[in-house]
C-alpha angles and dihedrals in degrees: 000000000000121000117216098179134066117254113268094008127101124214093225118057131182116271092245095043134258123324089258093051090051093048095047091044091054091048091050089047091055092047094050092044091051092048092051094043092051091052092236091147107081103207125131092220092056098042096081097043135082107211123199122205107206097171146007120196118200126206115242091258091048092233097112126052118192105202118200113206137181124189113224109273092013092264126143094006093158092051093048092045091051091049092051091048090052091051096042093114093053092046092050090054091049091049089050090055094047102039120057104224133139091238129024106240121239109248125230120182125211133172112249106235097178091104092055091047092050090050091050091052091048090054091049091051090052095053116114093242093056092043089052091051092048091049093050090050092053091048092054094050093056 
């Protein structure tokens, strides 16, 4: 009987990753959020900004953390992203101290664009064409 899969691994994984990836990602998210909230990163570009960390996605081997960030109000995203990239080494060391992992993950920062996407969808739903279609659907169901 041939085996086409590796032992202990499934061919279909959850969209967000395994349970372990999700758990470690959430732990790293809390660590990064605490570091930024405490003002531990001494960078002039970060000092005037409040940065939220809505999500951290971990690679399957837990060696790469993609950290999604959004400055409050969505202003100066490029400046904040550049400041975080400059301080990546410091942040990685802090994460290593706060999160108990065999290896400290490499950090990669990305701007979280889910809020912009949600706003775009809301605008689409409010367009007259969509409203007309929704109205005609409700008339047919009655």
